[in-house]
C-alpha positions as CSV (number, residue, x, y, z in Angstrom):
1,X,-13.3,25.5,-33.9
2,X,-10.6,23.5,-32.3
3,X,-9.9,22.0,-35.9
4,X,-9.7,26.3,-37.3
5,X,-6.7,26.7,-35.3
6,X,-3.6,26.8,-36.8
7,X,-1.1,23.9,-36.3
8,X,1.0,25.3,-33.6
9,X,-1.4,27.1,-32.4
10,X,-2.8,23.9,-31.6
11,X,0.3,22.1,-30.2
12,X,0.5,25.6,-27.3
13,X,-3.1,24.9,-25.8
14,X,-2.2,20.8,-25.7
15,X,1.4,21.8,-23.7
16,X,0.0,24.4,-21.5
17,X,-3.6,21.8,-20.8
18,X,-0.7,19.2,-20.1
19,X,1.8,21.4,-17.5
20,X,-1.2,22.9,-16.4
21,X,-2.0,18.7,-15.4
22,X,1.9,18.4,-13.7
23,X,2.1,21.2,-12.2
24,X,-1.0,20.0,-10.5
25,X,-0.1,16.6,-10.4
26,X,3.0,17.8,-8.2
27,X,0.8,20.2,-5.8
28,X,0.9,23.4,-7.5
29,X,-1.6,26.3,-7.6
30,X,-3.2,25.7,-11.3
31,X,-5.8,26.9,-12.5
32,X,-9.7,25.8,-10.7
33,X,-11.1,24.4,-14.2
34,X,-8.3,21.5,-14.6
35,X,-10.2,19.8,-11.6
36,X,-13.0,17.7,-12.6
37,X,-16.1,17.9,-10.9
38,X,-16.5,14.9,-8.2
39,X,-19.1,13.5,-10.2
40,X,-17.7,12.9,-12.2
41,X,-14.5,11.2,-11.2
42,X,-15.9,7.4,-11.7
43,X,-17.2,7.9,-14.8
44,X,-15.7,6.4,-18.1
45,X,-12.4,3.3,-17.5
46,X,-9.9,3.6,-16.1
47,X,-7.7,0.8,-17.3
48,X,-5.5,0.0,-20.0
49,X,-6.6,-3.2,-21.5
50,X,-3.8,-6.7,-22.1
51,X,-4.4,-9.6,-25.0
52,X,-3.2,-12.3,-21.9
53,X,-3.0,-15.8,-22.9
54,X,-5.4,-15.3,-25.5
55,X,-7.7,-13.2,-23.1
56,X,-8.6,-9.1,-23.2
57,X,-8.2,-8.1,-19.4
58,X,-7.8,-4.7,-17.5
59,X,-4.9,-3.2,-15.7
60,X,-3.2,-0.2,-13.9
61,X,0.5,0.4,-14.4
62,X,0.8,-0.8,-10.4
63,X,-1.9,-0.8,-8.1
64,X,-2.4,-1.4,-4.1
65,X,-3.7,-4.2,-2.7
66,X,-3.3,-3.8,1.9
67,X,0.7,-4.3,2.2
68,X,1.1,-5.9,-1.5
69,X,2.0,-3.8,-4.3
70,X,1.8,-5.1,-7.9
71,X,3.8,-3.5,-11.5
72,X,3.3,-4.4,-14.8
73,X,7.4,-5.5,-15.4
74,X,8.3,-3.3,-18.2
75,X,11.5,-4.7,-18.8
76,X,10.3,-7.7,-19.8
77,X,7.4,-5.8,-23.0
78,X,6.5,-6.2,-25.6
79,X,7.7,-10.1,-25.2
80,X,6.3,-10.9,-22.3
81,X,3.6,-9.9,-20.3
82,X,4.7,-10.0,-15.8
83,X,3.2,-8.8,-12.6
84,X,5.9,-8.6,-9.8
85,X,4.7,-8.2,-6.2
86,X,6.7,-6.9,-3.6
87,X,6.2,-6.8,0.4
88,X,8.2,-4.5,1.7
89,X,9.0,-1.5,0.9
90,X,12.6,-2.3,-0.3
91,X,12.1,-5.0,-2.9
92,X,9.3,-2.2,-3.6
93,X,12.8,0.9,-3.7
94,X,14.6,-2.0,-5.6
95,X,11.5,-2.4,-8.3
96,X,12.3,1.4,-9.4
97,X,16.2,1.0,-9.1
98,X,15.5,-1.8,-11.3
99,X,13.5,-0.7,-13.7
100,X,10.2,-2.8,-13.3
101,X,8.3,0.6,-13.2
102,X,8.8,3.0,-15.1
103,X,8.5,6.5,-16.1
104,X,7.5,9.7,-14.0
105,X,4.2,9.2,-12.8
106,X,4.4,5.0,-12.3
107,X,7.4,5.9,-10.5
108,X,6.6,9.0,-8.2
109,X,3.5,6.3,-7.3
110,X,5.2,3.3,-6.3
111,X,7.6,5.8,-4.3
112,X,4.0,6.2,-2.4
113,X,3.4,2.8,-2.0
114,X,6.7,2.3,-0.9
115,X,6.5,4.5,1.9
116,X,2.9,2.6,3.2
117,X,4.3,-0.5,3.3
118,X,7.2,1.2,5.5
119,X,4.4,2.3,7.7
120,X,2.7,-0.7,8.2
121,X,5.9,-3.0,8.8
122,X,6.6,-0.3,11.4
123,X,3.3,-0.4,12.4
124,X,4.4,-4.4,12.9
125,X,7.9,-5.1,14.0
126,X,6.6,-1.6,16.6
127,X,9.5,0.6,15.7
128,X,8.7,4.3,16.3
129,X,6.9,4.8,12.9
130,X,8.1,8.8,12.2
131,X,11.7,7.6,12.7
132,X,11.4,4.3,10.3
133,X,9.9,6.0,7.7
134,X,12.6,8.9,7.6
135,X,15.0,5.9,6.4
136,X,12.7,4.3,4.3
137,X,12.7,7.7,2.5
138,X,16.6,8.4,2.6
139,X,16.5,4.2,0.7
140,X,13.6,5.4,-2.1
141,X,15.3,9.0,-2.5
142,X,18.3,6.9,-3.4
143,X,16.8,4.9,-6.6
144,X,16.0,8.3,-9.0
145,X,18.2,10.6,-8.0
146,X,16.7,12.9,-10.4
147,X,12.9,11.7,-10.3
148,X,10.9,14.7,-9.0
149,X,7.9,13.0,-8.4
150,X,8.8,10.5,-6.7
151,X,11.1,13.4,-3.9
152,X,7.3,14.7,-4.1
153,X,5.4,11.5,-3.0
154,X,8.3,10.6,-0.5
155,X,8.6,14.3,1.4
156,X,4.0,14.0,0.7
157,X,3.7,11.2,2.7
158,X,6.0,12.1,5.5
159,X,4.3,15.1,6.5
160,X,1.1,12.8,6.5
161,X,3.2,11.1,9.1
162,X,4.6,13.9,11.1
163,X,1.2,16.3,10.3
164,X,-1.4,16.5,13.9
165,X,-2.2,12.2,13.6
166,X,-3.5,10.1,16.0
167,X,-2.4,7.2,13.3
168,X,0.1,8.1,11.7
169,X,0.2,4.4,9.9
170,X,-3.5,5.6,8.6
171,X,-2.0,9.1,7.1
172,X,0.9,7.6,5.1
173,X,-1.7,5.1,3.7
174,X,-4.5,7.6,3.0
175,X,-1.9,10.2,1.0
176,X,0.0,7.8,-0.6
177,X,-3.9,6.1,-2.5
178,X,-4.2,10.2,-2.5
179,X,-1.7,10.6,-4.7
180,X,-2.0,7.6,-6.8
181,X,-6.2,8.6,-7.7
182,X,-4.6,12.4,-8.4
183,X,-2.0,10.6,-11.2
184,X,-4.9,8.6,-12.7
185,X,-7.0,11.4,-12.8
186,X,-4.6,13.9,-13.8
187,X,-3.9,12.3,-16.6
188,X,-7.7,11.6,-17.4
189,X,-8.3,15.4,-17.9
190,X,-5.4,16.0,-19.9
191,X,-7.1,13.3,-21.8
192,X,-10.7,14.9,-21.8
193,X,-8.7,18.1,-22.8
194,X,-6.8,17.2,-25.4
195,X,-9.0,15.0,-27.3
196,X,-10.8,18.2,-28.3
197,X,-8.0,20.0,-30.6
198,X,-7.1,16.2,-32.6
199,X,-9.7,16.3,-35.1
200,X,-11.2,13.2,-37.9
201,X,-8.1,11.7,-40.0
202,X,-5.7,13.5,-37.6
203,X,-1.9,12.5,-37.8
204,X,-0.1,12.5,-34.8
205,X,3.6,11.6,-33.9
206,X,5.1,10.8,-30.2
207,X,8.0,11.1,-28.4
208,X,9.4,9.6,-25.4
209,X,7.7,7.3,-22.6
210,X,4.3,9.2,-23.0
211,X,1.9,6.7,-22.7
212,X,-0.5,4.4,-19.6
213,X,2.5,2.2,-18.5
214,X,5.0,5.7,-17.2
215,X,1.3,7.2,-15.0
216,X,-1.3,4.9,-13.4
217,X,-3.3,5.3,-16.4
218,X,-4.1,6.4,-19.5
219,X,-0.3,8.7,-19.5
220,X,0.4,12.6,-20.6
221,X,0.9,12.4,-24.0
222,X,-1.1,9.3,-25.5
223,X,-3.8,10.4,-23.3
224,X,-5.5,12.6,-25.4
225,X,-4.9,10.1,-28.5
226,X,-7.1,7.2,-26.5
227,X,-9.5,9.5,-26.0
228,X,-10.2,11.0,-29.4
229,X,-10.2,6.5,-30.0
230,X,-12.7,6.1,-27.7
231,X,-15.1,9.2,-29.7
232,X,-14.1,7.0,-33.5
233,X,-12.1,9.7,-34.4
234,X,-9.6,8.3,-36.7
235,X,-6.0,8.9,-36.2
236,X,-3.2,7.5,-37.8
237,X,0.3,7.1,-34.3
238,X,3.5,7.3,-36.3
239,X,5.4,5.6,-32.7
240,X,9.5,6.9,-33.2
241,X,10.8,6.2,-30.0
242,X,10.0,3.8,-27.0
243,X,6.7,2.1,-26.1
244,X,3.6,3.7,-25.4
């Protein structure tokens, strides 16, 4: 059915799917159909595959292990593949500022993880958590003043700490991880819906940074292409600007 739609109609339908997913990722109420049943959320491969030293490994663009935040250094691509790890929120803020991490979703998740680091730092230093987080929030906001996802993530973490909670540190950690999971789910859902609009033998032109590196994984515009390829569809992709 989708293959019989005019090209313009397909583009508009895909645009609406992407917009709905993006708004949902920002906490805006979108169509209830956007939300995946929880039972389906663990299905499918969640990490991009990267060939490192002749061996194919799976990665996310950014991830957290306790207080350590790991991210692919996008400044070195495509000539080198390196992982940068940060221990303090100031280091994560600098990673955003220096463009180690790029793309709306990835920057938003990095900011959330920076707030998680700040919460753990406050606990270790026996500082007032909420006051410490306000200072960290100001630093993170200054790194990319026009990044909507960054501000949204920082504000969500602040609200988590300020809410009715006995443990603001754990509340911030949970909120940061939820932001990362929502980014992944939004991107994957875009792929599931958008791949339905891609016929076998399609030729697709992409523009700007809209792939897995701009988010936790999958991306926006490239997510439907990735899933369509996994479905066995033959696709010619023309990448005219920026790494996918």
